[in-house]
C-alpha positions in Angstrom: -3.6 -47.6 -4.7 -6.9 -48.5 -6.5 -7.7 -52.2 -6.5 -10.7 -54.4 -7.7 -12.1 -56.9 -5.4 -11.4 -60.4 -6.9 -12.1 -62.8 -3.9 -11.2 -62.2 -0.4 -13.2 -59.3 1.0 -12.3 -59.7 4.5 -8.5 -59.7 3.9 -8.5 -56.7 1.9 -10.1 -54.6 4.4 -8.4 -55.9 7.5 -6.4 -53.6 9.8 -6.4 -50.6 7.4 -8.1 -47.4 6.6 -9.8 -48.1 3.2 -12.4 -46.6 0.9 -14.9 -49.1 -0.7 -16.5 -48.1 -3.8 -19.5 -50.1 -4.8 -20.2 -49.8 -8.4 -21.5 -51.7 -11.5 -20.0 -51.8 -15.0 -23.3 -50.5 -16.6 -23.6 -47.4 -14.2 -23.0 -44.1 -15.8 -22.2 -42.3 -12.5 -20.2 -45.0 -11.3 -17.9 -44.7 -14.4 -17.6 -41.0 -13.8 -16.7 -41.6 -10.2 -14.0 -44.1 -11.3 -12.4 -41.5 -13.5 -12.2 -39.1 -10.6 -10.7 -41.7 -8.5 -8.1 -42.8 -11.1 -7.2 -38.9 -11.7 -6.7 -38.5 -7.9 -5.0 -41.7 -7.3 -1.6 -39.9 -6.7 -3.2 -37.5 -4.2 -5.2 -40.0 -2.2 -3.5 -41.2 0.8 -5.8 -44.3 1.2 -6.4 -47.5 -0.4 -9.5 -47.8 -2.6 -11.1 -51.0 -3.1 -13.7 -51.2 -6.0 -16.4 -53.8 -5.4 -18.8 -54.7 -8.4 -22.2 -55.2 -6.8 -23.1 -57.7 -9.6 -20.1 -59.9 -8.8 -20.4 -59.5 -5.1 -23.8 -59.1 -4.1 -23.3 -60.5 -0.5 -20.7 -57.7 0.2 -23.1 -55.2 -1.1 -25.8 -56.7 1.1 -23.5 -56.7 4.2 -23.2 -52.8 3.8 -26.8 -52.4 2.8 -26.0 -50.9 -0.5 -29.1 -50.1 -2.4 -28.0 -47.5 -4.8 -24.8 -47.0 -6.6 -22.1 -45.5 -6.7 -21.9 -45.9 -2.9 -18.7 -45.2 -1.0 -17.7 -46.3 2.5 -14.8 -45.1 4.4 -13.5 -47.8 6.9 -11.0 -47.7 9.6 -9.8 -51.2 11.1 -13.0 -52.6 9.5 -15.3 -50.2 11.1 -17.5 -47.7 9.1 -16.5 -44.2 9.6 -19.0 -42.7 7.2 -20.6 -43.3 3.6 -22.0 -41.4 0.8 -24.3 -42.3 -2.1 -23.8 -40.9 -5.6 -21.1 -39.2 -7.5 -18.5 -37.0 -5.9 -16.3 -34.4 -7.7 -12.5 -34.2 -6.9 -13.0 -31.6 -3.9 -15.8 -33.3 -2.5 -14.2 -36.6 -2.7 -11.2 -35.2 -0.8 -13.5 -33.6 1.8 -15.2 -36.9 2.3 -12.0 -38.8 2.9 -10.2 -36.2 4.9 -12.7 -34.7 7.1 
């Protein structure tokens, strides 16, 4: 399920495996990645939390997000891995599953 962060970040990531997608509404590659995520949503076996860096700069700072789009894969609030930049469908699945 794709969800947009609206307020309680800690609650959203607590005790789960989740993909964080740091983005901005004005970012072209971010829009392209959003399309990929939306197309693949039925195949993804993980929740996706989209975080607008302009609305939640404190969360972006916490994860040292310097460029967007940036993805973080978390498991029980611990970072497993991250990626900066656009990913196509195949690369996104590899990022999540390997």
